[in-house]
C-alpha positions as CSV (number, residue, x, y, z in Angstrom):
1,M,-16.1,-1.5,-0.8
2,K,-12.6,-2.1,-2.3
3,V,-11.4,-1.3,-5.8
4,Y,-7.9,-2.3,-6.6
5,S,-5.5,-3.1,-9.5
6,E,-2.3,-5.2,-9.5
7,R,-1.9,-5.4,-13.3
8,F,0.4,-2.3,-14.0
9,P,3.6,-0.8,-12.5
10,I,1.3,1.7,-10.8
11,K,-0.9,-0.1,-8.4
12,Y,-3.9,1.3,-6.5
13,L,-6.4,0.5,-3.8
14,F,-9.4,2.6,-3.0
15,S,-11.7,1.6,-0.1
16,N,-13.9,3.2,2.4
17,Y,-10.9,3.4,4.8
18,G,-8.5,5.4,2.5
19,I,-6.3,5.2,-0.6
20,C,-3.2,3.2,-1.2
21,L,-0.9,3.7,-4.2
22,G,2.2,1.8,-5.2
23,V,4.9,2.3,-7.9
24,D,7.2,-0.5,-8.9
25,T,10.6,0.2,-10.4
26,K,13.5,-2.0,-11.1
27,K,15.3,-0.8,-7.9
28,A,12.5,-0.3,-5.4
29,S,8.8,-0.1,-4.8
30,Y,7.2,3.0,-3.3
31,L,4.0,2.9,-1.2
32,F,1.8,5.9,-0.4
33,L,-1.1,5.2,2.0
34,M,-3.5,7.9,3.2
35,S,-6.3,7.2,5.6
36,K,-8.0,8.5,8.7
37,M,-5.0,7.1,10.7
38,G,-2.5,9.2,8.8
39,I,-0.3,9.4,5.8
40,I,2.6,7.0,5.1
41,F,5.1,7.2,2.3
42,Q,7.7,4.4,2.2
43,K,10.4,3.0,-0.1
44,R,9.9,-0.8,0.0
45,P,11.9,-3.7,-1.4
46,V,11.3,-4.7,-5.0
47,G,8.3,-7.2,-5.2
48,D,7.0,-6.2,-1.8
49,T,3.7,-7.9,-1.1
50,V,2.6,-6.3,2.1
51,V,-0.7,-5.0,0.6
52,E,-1.6,-8.5,-0.8
53,D,-0.4,-10.3,2.3
54,L,-2.8,-8.2,4.5
55,D,-5.8,-8.9,2.1
56,Y,-6.0,-5.3,0.9
57,E,-7.3,-4.0,4.2
58,I,-6.1,-0.5,4.7
59,P,-6.3,-0.4,8.6
60,R,-4.2,-3.5,8.7
61,I,-1.7,-2.3,6.2
62,H,-1.4,1.0,8.1
63,E,-0.8,-0.7,11.5
64,T,1.8,-3.0,10.0
65,L,3.8,-0.3,8.3
66,V,3.7,2.0,11.4
67,H,5.0,-0.9,13.7
68,K,7.7,-2.0,11.3
69,E,9.4,1.5,11.2
């Protein structure tokens, strides 16, 4: 099950695998991801689409963020 919203400056994704929250500002985007694999907090470029690009799948998002650091 996945529940997500992309409509507001604060974005969220809840799934069976964890929680992903994003906050967009004029200067940066902030991404918080919490799952069984760990916790990630990252400052991302404005307009970052990593969550959308990975089809809102938390395990894939986590792996991508861990290997890009």
